[in-house]
N, C-alpha and C positions, 0 to 999 in steps of 0.2 A: 662823647671824647674818653680818651684813654683813660683808665683807672691810673696809672702811672703819671700821666701829668694833670690830673685834678689838683687844686690848689689843697691845702690844708693849712690848720693855724699852726703858728709859730711854736706853740710848747710839744705840739705832736712831729713835727718837723725835728726838732730837737732831739726828743725822747726816742724817735726812728735813727737818727743820726747815732746817737749816743750806743743805743742796742747792738747796733749794724757795725760797732766796733769789737763787740766779743768774737772770740775764738767760736769758727762754726755759722754763726748768725748773718746771713747772707741778708741784702736789701729785703725783701718779702718776707722773710722770717722776721727782722726786725718789726717789720709794718704790723703784721700778724699779732707779736706779743705788744705791740705799742697799745692797738685798737682793743686787746683783751685786759690789758692794764687800764684802758679806759673806762670800759665796761664794768669792771671788779669794782665791788665796795670801797669804800676810801680807807677800810680798815686793812684791807688785803695789801693794798698799795702800802698803807704805813706801815704793817710788819714788814714789807720786802726791804722797803728804804733803809730801815731799823736794822733789820739784819747786815745788808750790805755794810753801813757805818759800823756797829758792830764788829765786825771781821777785820774792817781797815784798825778800830780804835784798840783793840782787845790780842789779836792775835801777833806774835812776835816769833824770834825761830828759835828754837831749841839752842841753848848752850853749847851741848855735847854733839848731838848728830844734824842739828840746822833743818829738821822738819819744825814745819808750824805747829802752832802751840800757843796754848793758853794758859800753859803753866811752866814755870822754868827751873828743872830740866822738866822734858815730856813726859808724856804717861809711859811710854815703851821704858826710856832710858832708866825712870823710877822703880820698873817692872822688878825688882829683884829675884822672879822665876826665870826671867829670859837668859837666855845661855850668850852669854860673854866673848866664846869662845869663839863665835862666828859674827860674822861683820858682813853686812850686804848692803853695797852700794848701788846707789840708785840716782838717777839723774834729777828727779822732782820730785817734790813732798806726794803729791797724787799715786808714785807709783807705790808708794808704802801702802797703800790702801787696798792698791792691787794685789800686794803679796801677802797682807793680811789676811785678805778676803780668801786666800787659800785654805789658813787654817793647818798650813804645813808648818811653815818656818817659827821657829821660835827663839831667834838670834837676835843683834841688834842692828842697826842701820846708821848709813852717815849718805846724806844728799849732796850730792854735787852743786845742787842749782845750776844743771846744763851740761852740756856736751862739748867737748874741742873740736872747733869749728873753723877751719882757716877764713873758708868763703865767705863766712859773716862777721869775721874780726874776734872770735871768741877763742881766746889762748888759753894755755895752760892756767897763769895767774888768773883768768876769769872765774873761776871756778875751786869750789873748796880742796884742794887738794892739799894745800899746803896744811891746812889744819885735819885734813885725813891722813896725812905722815905724823902728824903730833900725835894724834889719837893712837897709832900704830907703835909708835915708842913708846907708849905710855901703858898699856894696857895689855891684858892677855891673851890676844889675839890670837888663835892655831889656824883659824881659814878666814880668808876673803872672798867671798860669792860677789862677782861682778856681774851686776843685772842692769846692765845698760842696757840701751834700746838695741835693737839689731839693724839696723841701718849704719851709714858711712858714718856718721859723726859719734855713733856708740861704740860702734868695733875698733874705731881711730882711740878712743878714751880708754878702752878697756886694754887693749894692747898698750897703748904708755903707761896706764897705771900697774900692768902686768911689769912692766918693765923698772918700775919704781921699786914696788912691792917686794918681787922675787928674793931681791938680795938680804932682804929681812930677816929671811929663813921662815917665812910664811908660804902656808900652801894657799894658789889661788889657784880659783874655778871659776866658770862660764856656765851661766846657764846654759841648758843643751838646747839644740837647733830647731826644738819641737816647736818655734816659735819661728815663723818664715819670717827672711830678710825684708826686712823695713816695717816690722810690725812694732807699735809702740809699747812700752810694758803697761800704761793704762787701760788699754784698750785689749788685751789678751784675755780671753775667757778663763775661768778657774780652770779646767780639765788640762787646756793647754800651758796656762804656768805651772801648777802643779806637776806634771810631767817633767817639764823643761825645770824644774826645779829638782826634784829627785833626780834626775839623770843629767846631774851638771857632772862637768868636765874639767879635769884640773889641766891645767894651761902650762 
């Protein structure tokens, strides 16, 4: 009998089904993970489930930059040593991790939680642009760095934001095109991202 067609118990089937909902996890990977967890000590499974529930219970969005955080404002927004004249705009919270990993950027952030994508029904009101403009009107930002992804949606979003921000008299820059088109920021290696940041160009 083919392994795929072999019957499995309902709890295992349910676990495989739930794991396969995760990004980048196909049916085969979900199956391997499910059987790994089945063989793992109960304590390991308990710690995993508690970690997942803890994230859902304790993580919220920073009221300032909209990064994910367990304190409000987040650690970066509270850090008095950050350069508040620079504001880096990213699509998702995980993009901040990529930027911070370079240890080059010392400004602050704003997370849009998406990008403009008419084909997916995501418009300008579906991401945190209103909150961004409120921040720009209420602080001492001298430069906005557009660090949206280098794909069609990211480029559309960057150009739209540039049109909104430029009339405010704030310098608007874009990460240098050392990032190949189609690259998502969170997957860019440190060297490429560092060069893109250091070589950013004014729009």
